[in-house]
N, C-alpha and C positions, 0 to 999 in steps of 0.2 A: 488566762485559760480557765475554763470552767470544768473541763474534764468530761464533757458530755459527748464528745466525738468518739467514734468507735476505734479509731486508729491512733489515738494519742496516748501518752504516758504521763499525764499531768500528776501533780502531787496527790490529788484525790484518789488516784488509781494505785497508789503505793502504800505499802505497809511500812511505816517509818518508826513508830514508837516501840520501845522495848516491851511494854505491857501488851501491845497488840500482837507482837511476835510470840510472846509467852502464851497468850490465850489460844493461839492456833497450835503451837507446839504441844500443848497439853493433850490434844486429841491424838488418836491413833493415825498413822499414815494412811492416806487414801489410796496411794498407788506407789509402787516401787519399780525401778528399772535397774539395769546393771550399775549405773553410776549415780542415780538420783533418787530422792524420796520426795513425794508431794504430800503436803499436809493441807487440808482444806477445812473451812468452817463457814457455814452460811452467815451472811451478813444482812443487815436491813437496808442496804443500799441498792439502787437500781443497776449497779455495775459491779464487776469483780475488782479486787485489789490484789497486788502482787508484792511479795517479798522474796529476795534471792539471797541465799547464804552459800558462799563458795569459800571454804576454809583454805588457808595457806598450806595446811598439811596434806590436803588432797590435790591441790593444784599449786605447786611451789612458785610458779612464775606469774607475775601480775598480768602478763599478756594473756595467759590461758584463762585466768579468773575473769578478766574483762571480756574475753570472747564468750565465755559461758554466760555471763550476765547479759551481753548484747543479744545473743541468740534467744535466750529466755524471754527477754523483754519483747523482741520482735514477734515471737510466736504468741505471746500473751496478747499483744496488740491486735493481731490478726485473727485470733480465735474468739468467737462470740460466746463467752462464758456467762452463766447466770450470776446472780449476786452471791459471790463467794469471796472469802479471804483465802488466798493461795500462797503457800510458801514452798519454794523449790529449794531443796538443800542438796548440795553435793555430798554424797555419802561414801564414795570410793575414789581412790586416786585415778586420775585420767592420764597423767604422764609423770615423768620424773624430771629432775633438773638436767639430767644427761641427754634426754630426748629433745626433739624439737618442741618449741612452745606451742605452736599451732601448725596445722597442715590441713589440706583439703579432706583427708580421710577422717581426721579427728572432728572437724567441723561437721561433716556429714553424719557421723555417728552421734554426736551431741544433738544435732538438729532432729534426727529420727527419734531418739529417746525422749526428748522434750516434747515433740509433737505427739507422741503416744501418751505422755502424761496428761497433756491438756485435752486431748481427744477423749480420754477416759472421763472427763468431767462435763462433757457436753450433754445437754438434755437428750433423752432417748430418741426423740423425734428427729434430731439433727444428725444422729450417727449414720455413717454409711450403711447401705442396705445389707452388706455381708458381714457386718461387725459382730453381732451376737443375736441369737434367736430371742424373740420376745416371749416372755412368760405368758401362759394362758390366763385370760381374764377370769375373775371370780364368777362372772355371770355365765360363763360357758364351762361346764365341768368337762374334764378330760375324758376321752373315750377309752374304754378298757377293752 
């Protein structure tokens, strides 16, 4: 696999080395949601790369951590991101050992939060029409 397809998750699309993770973590978070933090750094590659950190203290069951990783990878594969290194980190507990490991409501919540994180990194031209108003261009002064 060369990793040039848009819907794959080949090794070239992953952040795997510790120093690569560290270099992205040194930067400020790009976006936060109720449970996740997204760190980004531009890279010189023609595609984005992804790293996922789901700590056991925030998701005590492996089933939950694997679900988080699966949903994150799926959204990453289907979102056309520019050349960025992205790290998604679970920052708050999603459930406890006493509760169910996964359920439809949890999966829906995680999917919505992760989709919002990745949508925040799309180029301005690809954002939905109602997302945010565009800033006035420097060529056209604002009317007072």
